[in-house]
KEPA-901184 format. One record per residue: x, y, z of N, C-alpha, C in turn; residue in one letter. Coordinates in steps of 0.2 Angstrom, whole numbers, plus 5000, padded with zeros to 4 digits. Layout:
BEGIN
+------+------+------+------+------+------+------+------+------+---------+
|   nx |   ny |   nz |  cax |  cay |  caz |   cx |   cy |   cz | residuo |
+------+------+------+------+------+------+------+------+------+---------+
|    X |    Y |    Z |    X |    Y |    Z |    X |    Y |    Z |       a |
...
+------+------+------+------+------+------+------+------+------+---------+
//
This chain:
BEGIN
+------+------+------+------+------+------+------+------+------+---------+
|   nx |   ny |   nz |  cax |  cay |  caz |   cx |   cy |   cz | residuo |
+------+------+------+------+------+------+------+------+------+---------+
| 4961 | 4922 | 4972 | 4965 | 4917 | 4975 | 4971 | 4915 | 4970 |       m |
| 4970 | 4916 | 4964 | 4976 | 4915 | 4959 | 4980 | 4921 | 4958 |       s |
| 4979 | 4926 | 4961 | 4984 | 4932 | 4960 | 4990 | 4931 | 4963 |       a |
| 4996 | 4933 | 4960 | 5002 | 4932 | 4963 | 5004 | 4938 | 4967 |       k |
| 5001 | 4944 | 4966 | 5002 | 4950 | 4970 | 4996 | 4955 | 4970 |       a |
| 4997 | 4959 | 4975 | 4992 | 4965 | 4975 | 4996 | 4971 | 4974 |       a |
| 4993 | 4976 | 4971 | 4996 | 4983 | 4970 | 4991 | 4988 | 4973 |       v |
| 4994 | 4991 | 4977 | 4991 | 4997 | 4981 | 4993 | 5003 | 4979 |       h |
| 4989 | 5008 | 4977 | 4991 | 5015 | 4976 | 4987 | 5019 | 4981 |       v |
| 4991 | 5022 | 4986 | 4988 | 5026 | 4991 | 4989 | 5033 | 4990 |       v |
| 4984 | 5037 | 4990 | 4984 | 5044 | 4989 | 4981 | 5048 | 4994 |       g |
| 4978 | 5054 | 4992 | 4975 | 5058 | 4998 | 4968 | 5055 | 5000 |       r |
| 4965 | 5051 | 4996 | 4959 | 5048 | 4998 | 4959 | 5041 | 5001 |       s |
| 4956 | 5039 | 5006 | 4956 | 5032 | 5009 | 4950 | 5028 | 5006 |       a |
| 4946 | 5031 | 5001 | 4941 | 5027 | 4998 | 4935 | 5027 | 5002 |       g |
| 4930 | 5024 | 4999 | 4923 | 5023 | 5002 | 4924 | 5020 | 5009 |       a |
| 4919 | 5023 | 5014 | 4919 | 5020 | 5020 | 4915 | 5014 | 5020 |       l |
| 4917 | 5008 | 5023 | 4914 | 5002 | 5023 | 4913 | 5000 | 5030 |       l |
| 4909 | 4994 | 5031 | 4908 | 4992 | 5038 | 4904 | 4997 | 5042 |       r |
| 4899 | 4999 | 5040 | 4894 | 5004 | 5043 | 4898 | 5010 | 5044 |       q |
| 4902 | 5012 | 5039 | 4905 | 5019 | 5039 | 4911 | 5019 | 5044 |       g |
| 4914 | 5014 | 5046 | 4919 | 5014 | 5051 | 4926 | 5012 | 5048 |       n |
| 4927 | 5010 | 5042 | 4933 | 5007 | 5039 | 4934 | 5009 | 5032 |       a |
| 4939 | 5013 | 5030 | 4940 | 5016 | 5024 | 4942 | 5010 | 5019 |       p |
| 4940 | 5009 | 5013 | 4942 | 5004 | 5008 | 4949 | 5003 | 5008 |       a |
| 4953 | 5008 | 5007 | 4960 | 5007 | 5006 | 4963 | 5003 | 5012 |       v |
| 4961 | 5005 | 5018 | 4964 | 5002 | 5024 | 4962 | 4995 | 5024 |       h |
| 4956 | 4993 | 5022 | 4954 | 4986 | 5022 | 4957 | 4982 | 5017 |       l |
| 4959 | 4985 | 5011 | 4962 | 4982 | 5006 | 4969 | 4980 | 5008 |       q |
| 4973 | 4985 | 5012 | 4979 | 4983 | 5014 | 4979 | 4978 | 5019 |       l |
| 4974 | 4978 | 5024 | 4974 | 4973 | 5029 | 4972 | 4966 | 5026 |       e |
| 4968 | 4965 | 5021 | 4966 | 4959 | 5018 | 4972 | 4956 | 5014 |       e |
| 4976 | 4960 | 5010 | 4982 | 4958 | 5007 | 4987 | 4956 | 5011 |       s |
| 4988 | 4959 | 5017 | 4992 | 4957 | 5022 | 4991 | 4950 | 5025 |       g |
| 4984 | 4949 | 5026 | 4983 | 4942 | 5028 | 4984 | 4937 | 5023 |       r |
| 4983 | 4939 | 5017 | 4985 | 4934 | 5011 | 4993 | 4933 | 5011 |       r |
| 4997 | 4938 | 5013 | 5004 | 4937 | 5013 | 5006 | 4932 | 5019 |       c |
| 5002 | 4933 | 5024 | 5003 | 4928 | 5030 | 5002 | 4921 | 5028 |       d |
| 4997 | 4920 | 5024 | 4995 | 4913 | 5022 | 4999 | 4910 | 5016 |       r |
| 5002 | 4915 | 5012 | 5005 | 4913 | 5006 | 5012 | 4916 | 5005 |       d |
| 5017 | 4913 | 5007 | 5024 | 4917 | 5007 | 5026 | 4919 | 5000 |       p |
| 5023 | 4916 | 4995 | 5025 | 4918 | 4988 | 5021 | 4925 | 4986 |       e |
| 5016 | 4926 | 4990 | 5012 | 4932 | 4988 | 5016 | 4939 | 4989 |       f |
| 5015 | 4943 | 4985 | 5019 | 4950 | 4985 | 5014 | 4955 | 4985 |       r |
| 5016 | 4961 | 4989 | 5013 | 4967 | 4988 | 5017 | 4973 | 4986 |       r |
| 5014 | 4977 | 4982 | 5018 | 4983 | 4979 | 5014 | 4989 | 4981 |       y |
| 5017 | 4993 | 4985 | 5013 | 4999 | 4988 | 5016 | 5005 | 4986 |       i |
| 5012 | 5009 | 4982 | 5015 | 5016 | 4980 | 5011 | 5021 | 4984 |       l |
| 5014 | 5025 | 4988 | 5011 | 5031 | 4991 | 5013 | 5037 | 4987 |       v |
| 5007 | 5039 | 4984 | 5008 | 5045 | 4980 | 5010 | 5052 | 4983 |       l |
| 5013 | 5056 | 4980 | 5015 | 5062 | 4983 | 5009 | 5066 | 4986 |       a |
| 5003 | 5065 | 4983 | 4997 | 5068 | 4985 | 4995 | 5066 | 4992 |       s |
| 4998 | 5061 | 4995 | 4996 | 5059 | 5002 | 4997 | 5065 | 5007 |       h |
| 5001 | 5070 | 5005 | 5002 | 5076 | 5010 | 4995 | 5079 | 5011 |       a |
| 4990 | 5078 | 5006 | 4984 | 5081 | 5007 | 4978 | 5076 | 5009 |       q |
| 4980 | 5071 | 5013 | 4976 | 5066 | 5015 | 4969 | 5069 | 5018 |       a |
| 4964 | 5066 | 5016 | 4957 | 5069 | 5017 | 4954 | 5067 | 5024 |       n |
| 4958 | 5064 | 5028 | 4956 | 5062 | 5035 | 4962 | 5061 | 5040 |       s |
| 4960 | 5062 | 5046 | 4966 | 5061 | 5051 | 4967 | 5053 | 5051 |       d |
| 4962 | 5049 | 5051 | 4963 | 5042 | 5051 | 4968 | 5040 | 5045 |       l |
| 4967 | 5042 | 5039 | 4971 | 5041 | 5033 | 4978 | 5043 | 5034 |       h |
| 4978 | 5049 | 5036 | 4985 | 5052 | 5037 | 4989 | 5048 | 5042 |       r |
| 4986 | 5045 | 5047 | 4989 | 5041 | 5052 | 4991 | 5035 | 5049 |       a |
| 4987 | 5032 | 5044 | 4989 | 5026 | 5041 | 4995 | 5027 | 5037 |       l |
| 4995 | 5032 | 5033 | 5001 | 5034 | 5029 | 5007 | 5035 | 5033 |       i |
| 5007 | 5039 | 5038 | 5013 | 5040 | 5042 | 5015 | 5033 | 5045 |       e |
| 5011 | 5029 | 5047 | 5013 | 5022 | 5049 | 5016 | 5018 | 5044 |       h |
| 5014 | 5018 | 5038 | 5017 | 5015 | 5032 | 5024 | 5018 | 5031 |       l |
| 5025 | 5024 | 5032 | 5032 | 5027 | 5031 | 5037 | 5025 | 5036 |       k |
| 5035 | 5024 | 5042 | 5039 | 5022 | 5047 | 5039 | 5014 | 5049 |       v |
| 5035 | 5011 | 5045 | 5033 | 5004 | 5047 | 5039 | 4999 | 5048 |       d |
| 5044 | 5000 | 5044 | 5050 | 4996 | 5044 | 5053 | 4996 | 5051 |       l |
| 5052 | 5002 | 5055 | 5055 | 5002 | 5062 | 5049 | 5000 | 5067 |       d |
| 5043 | 5002 | 5065 | 5038 | 5001 | 5070 | 5034 | 4994 | 5069 |       d |
| 5034 | 4992 | 5063 | 5031 | 4985 | 5062 | 5023 | 4985 | 5062 |       g |
| 5020 | 4980 | 5059 | 5013 | 4979 | 5060 | 5010 | 4980 | 5053 |       g |
| 5012 | 4984 | 5048 | 5008 | 4984 | 5042 | 5012 | 4981 | 5036 |       l |
| 5018 | 4982 | 5036 | 5022 | 4979 | 5030 | 5024 | 4972 | 5032 |       l |
| 5025 | 4968 | 5027 | 5028 | 4962 | 5027 | 5035 | 4962 | 5024 |       r |
| 5039 | 4957 | 5026 | 5046 | 4957 | 5023 | 5047 | 4957 | 5015 |       p |
| 5042 | 4954 | 5012 | 5042 | 4954 | 5005 | 5038 | 4960 | 5001 |       t |
| 5036 | 4964 | 5005 | 5033 | 4970 | 5002 | 5038 | 4975 | 4999 |       d |
| 5035 | 4978 | 4994 | 5039 | 4984 | 4991 | 5035 | 4990 | 4992 |       t |
| 5038 | 4995 | 4996 | 5035 | 5001 | 4997 | 5039 | 5006 | 4993 |       l |
| 5035 | 5010 | 4990 | 5038 | 5016 | 4986 | 5035 | 5022 | 4988 |       v |
| 5038 | 5027 | 4990 | 5035 | 5034 | 4992 | 5037 | 5039 | 4986 |       l |
| 5032 | 5040 | 4983 | 5033 | 5045 | 4977 | 5035 | 5052 | 4979 |       e |
| 5040 | 5054 | 4976 | 5043 | 5061 | 4978 | 5042 | 5065 | 4972 |       q |
| 5040 | 5072 | 4972 | 5039 | 5076 | 4967 | 5046 | 5077 | 4963 |       p |
| 5046 | 5075 | 4957 | 5052 | 5076 | 4953 | 5056 | 5069 | 4954 |       g |
| 5054 | 5064 | 4957 | 5058 | 5058 | 4958 | 5054 | 5053 | 4954 |       g |
| 5053 | 5047 | 4957 | 5050 | 5041 | 4954 | 5044 | 5043 | 4951 |       m |
| 5042 | 5041 | 4945 | 5036 | 5041 | 4942 | 5031 | 5035 | 4943 |       t |
| 5025 | 5036 | 4942 | 5021 | 5030 | 4942 | 5023 | 5025 | 4937 |       v |
| 5025 | 5027 | 4931 | 5027 | 5022 | 4926 | 5033 | 5018 | 4929 |       q |
| 5038 | 5021 | 4932 | 5043 | 5018 | 4935 | 5041 | 5013 | 4940 |       e |
| 5036 | 5015 | 4944 | 5033 | 5010 | 4949 | 5030 | 5004 | 4945 |       f |
| 5027 | 5005 | 4940 | 5024 | 5000 | 4936 | 5029 | 4995 | 4934 |       i |
| 5035 | 4998 | 4932 | 5041 | 4994 | 4929 | 5043 | 4989 | 4935 |       q |
| 5044 | 4992 | 4941 | 5046 | 4988 | 4947 | 5041 | 4982 | 4948 |       i |
| 5035 | 4983 | 4947 | 5030 | 4978 | 4948 | 5031 | 4973 | 4943 |       v |
| 5031 | 4975 | 4937 | 5032 | 4970 | 4931 | 5038 | 4966 | 4932 |       r |
| 5044 | 4969 | 4934 | 5050 | 4965 | 4935 | 5049 | 4960 | 4941 |       e |
| 5046 | 4962 | 4946 | 5045 | 4958 | 4952 | 5040 | 4952 | 4950 |       g |
| 5035 | 4953 | 4946 | 5031 | 4948 | 4944 | 5034 | 4943 | 4940 |       l |
| 5039 | 4945 | 4936 | 5042 | 4941 | 4931 | 5048 | 4937 | 4934 |       a |
| 5050 | 4939 | 4940 | 5056 | 4935 | 4943 | 5053 | 4929 | 4946 |       a |
+------+------+------+------+------+------+------+------+------+---------+
//
């Protein structure tokens, strides 16, 4: 409850299946941090979608990633205060993403 932000790194794996094998951990984490944003307007989320997402290990995870990529238009997953970064090969590095998070938390 004392955290000021959540950092999500989304790659090809959706993590362990929870809730009787029906919900991937990564998806649940995004949902829970989204609820926290709704309760606390100061809370921030930083979401990095790694380039490895192209090899998503399930249709469900692939659908979540595609939704994230178009969410600014479709709505539902992202909050106005979220920072979403889509890693591009040869583009932004993880280290640069970390710097974005640090600067955001220092502001």
